[in-house]
N, C-alpha and C positions, 0 to 999 in steps of 0.2 A: 504494500500500500504506500503510494507516494504522499508526501506531506506538502501542502500548499500554504504559504503565508498570504493572507488577504489583508492588504493595507488599505485602510479606509473602510473597515468592515461595518462601522456604524452608519455609513452613508446610504443613500438611496440604492445605488448600484451595488455597493459592497455587500449589502445584506443578501441580495438575490444571488450574487456570485458565490458567496459562502454556502448558501443552500444548494446551488447547482453543483458545486464541487463535491459536496458531501453526498448528494444523490448519485454522482458518478463514481463513488468509491474512493475519493481522496480523503485523507486526514486533513482537517482544517485547523490552522492556527490563526485566530483573528487578532489583528493589531489595531488597538483603539486607544484613545486617551481616557475614556470613561467606560468601564466595563458594564456599568449599570444600564447604559443606553441599549445594550443588546437585549435586555429583558422586556423592553417595551416597543410597540410599533413606532415607526418614525412619522414625521409630519406629512410625508407624501403617501401615507398608507403602506409603506414598506413594512414587512413583517418583523416581529421580534424573532431573534435567531439564536437565543442562548441555548436552545435544544439542538441546534444544528452544527455547533462548533465543538471541536475536541479539546481545545485549550484557548485561553485568552492571554495575550501579551499586552500589558498596559504600559504605555510609554508615549513620548511626544517626539515626533520626527524633527522638531526644531530644537530639541535638547539632546545632544549626542550622548550625554551621560546616562540617559534612560534607555538606551538602545542595545546595551551589551547582551549578546546572545540571541538577538532578534531572529537572525537567519540560521542559527545553528540547527542542523539536521533538517533543513528545508530543501526540497527538490525543486519547487517552483515558487516564484513570487508573482502575485497578481496585485496591481495597485490601481485603484481608482481614487486614491487619496488626493484631496485638494483643499484649498482654503474654504472654510465655512463662511457663509455670508455674515454671520453674527460675530465673527472674530475681527475686532477692530485694531488690535495691537500688532498684527502681522500683515505681511504682504503676500501676493501670489508668488513672488520670487522666493520668499522665506519657506513657503510650504510646497507649492507645486513643483518648483525646481529644486531648491536646496534640500528640502525634506526628503523628496524622492531620491535625490542623489545620495544622501546618507544611507538610505536603504540599499541602493545599488552597490555602494562600496562594500557594505556588509555582505551582500549577496555574492560579490566577487570573491571575497575572502573565504566564504563558506562553500565556494564552488557550486553554487546553485545552477541547475541545468537550464532554466528558462525564466525570462522575466517578461510578463505581459503588462502593458501599460495602456491606460485609457486616456487619450488626448482629445483633440478637437477636430471637427470636420473642416476640410478645406482651409487649413491655417494660412496658406500663402495669400489668401484674400483678406486676412485679418491681422496681419502682423503689427498694425498700429495699436492693437490692444495689449495691455500689460498681461492680461489673463492668458492670451494666446502665446505671447512671447515666452512666458514662464513655462508653459507646457512644452513648447517646442525646444527650448533650451535643454530640458530634460531628455526629450526624444533624441537630441543630438548626443548627449552623454551616453544614452542607452545604446545607440547605434555604434558608438566608438568603444564600448566596454569590452567587446569580445564575447559577451554572453549571448546565447541564442535568445531571440526576442520576437515579440509581435506587438504592434501598435494598433489599437482599436480606435476608430474615429467616428463616434456617433454624432449625428447632427443635433439631437435634442432628446431629453428624457421626458416621459410623461409628467414627472414631478415638476419640471420646469413650466409645463403648461398650466399647472394649478394656479399660478399667479393670475391667469386670465379669468379664472372663476371669481377671484376676489374683486377684480376690477369690474366684471360683469354685474356683480351684486350691487355695485354702486350705481348702476343704471346707465353709465356713459363711459365709453372708452375712447381714448386719444391714442393715435399711432402715427409713427413716421412713415412716409412713403404712401403708395397707392393701395397697399394691401394685396398686391398680386404676386409677390414673391412666394415661391413654393417651399413647403417643409413637410416632412413625414416623421414626426417624433416616434420614439420607440419606448415600450414598457420595459421596466427594469428586468422583469423575468425573461422576456424575449432577448434582451441584450446580454444578459448573463449567459444564456445558452451559446451565443456567438463567441463570447469571451472564453468560455471553457473549451469550446471546440477549437479555438485558435491555439490554446495550449497544446492540443493534441495534433495540430496540423503544421503545415510548413509555410503558410502565407504570412508575410511579415507586416503588411499594412492592410487593414480592412475598413472601408467606409461602410457605415451602418445607418439605416433608417428603419422606420416601422412599415407596416403593410398598407397604410392609408396615406394618400397624398392630399394635402390641403394647400390652399392659398391662405395667407394670414387672414384675409377677410372671412373666408369660410370657417377658419379655425375660431375666430372671435364669435361668429354667429352660432357656432356649436356651443361655445361657453355660455352665451346668453340663453340658448335653448335649455341647457342643463340647469340653470338657476331660475328658469321660468319667466324670463323677461324679454321684452321686445328689443332687438338689437338697436343700439344707438351708438354709432361709431363715427368719430371725426378723424379723417386722415390729414396729416399735416405735411407740408413740403419737406423733403429731406434736408434742404439747406438750413432750416430752422434748427434741426438737431446738430448739424455740422457747426453752425455758429455757436450754439450753446456749448458744444464740445470744446471749441477753441477757448472760450472763456473759462471753462472748468480746468483746462490745462494750465491756466495762469493762476487761478485762485484755489483750486483743489485738485492737485495732480492725481491723488489716489482715486478719487471718485471718477476722474476723467478716464482712468485706466479701465474701469468697469463700464462706463458709459460708451466708450469707444466700441466695445464688443456689441452693444445694443444697436448702435448706429450702423456698424458694418454689416450686421446680419440682415438689415433691411435694404441693403444695396446688392445682395447676391442671391442666386438661386441655391436654396438649401436642400434640394431634393437629393436623397441618397439611395443606394441600392436597398431594396425592401427585404426585411427579415421579420419573422414572427407572425403572430396572429391576434394579439391583444388589441382591442379597439379603443380609441380615445373616448368615445361617448360613454362606454362602460366605466372607464376610469373616472370620468367627470361625475357620473352618477354615484359612484362609490364615495367620492369626495363630498358631494352635496348631501347625500343621505346619511353619511356616517357609517356605512357598512364597510367592512374591511376584507381584503383577500388574505389576511393573516392565516397561515396554515396551522392545522392542529399539530401539536408537538407531543 
């Protein structure tokens, strides 16, 4: 039985990945900062997974002194670890790049066989974003490491789409652009299957989307439908967002790093190869009714 380290195991994708690895016969070591989070469902209705992991390693990738032994006896590292939106004292460079790099260095010393990392879709179109640059700096480190690797590039998670439900409940949505750019987000369970399959395959980079293609306009209309409100959407010219981004770069560079991602996404086609079967309307209904897809343990 091979042992996999799941870094970011308390996150949306990390939970599903830990479950999928366990289902396929791997021994799972979950790497988290707070082990208690694994006992409860996450905010995007991702399941509690304390019953699906064999051991929990508690540490902080930004604090090297907490990482001793992290990769000992590990065959595979899977990382979807990234900066949480609520973390104000750290940057994407601190976590997404340097944090993952520390894990990579430990993996090299432990002679780990393969490292699978979840980055971003079409990064070449979004290198103005601090988020994307941090991800891709680590991808560069991974490719140069000598370890066998795979990079997974999803265009969006279902949990990302939950923000549109909150906006739809307010009754009015504002959006940059004309709403015609395409996107096909993917459920964490479906994406986890792609990730685990990548561990067992030879493809080094995989672009991933879900089974349903939307324009942003149709995506927003679906969110309004889910909350039982008539769609009221105002589309704003992209130049307004670009102008606001220029001001943010002067007065709040950290916020500008996040805002740049939002602006750039609205300037590109986000359609990715389709995987999985989970439907977004079903996820929206779960989020609005309070039901959960948390499995029995």
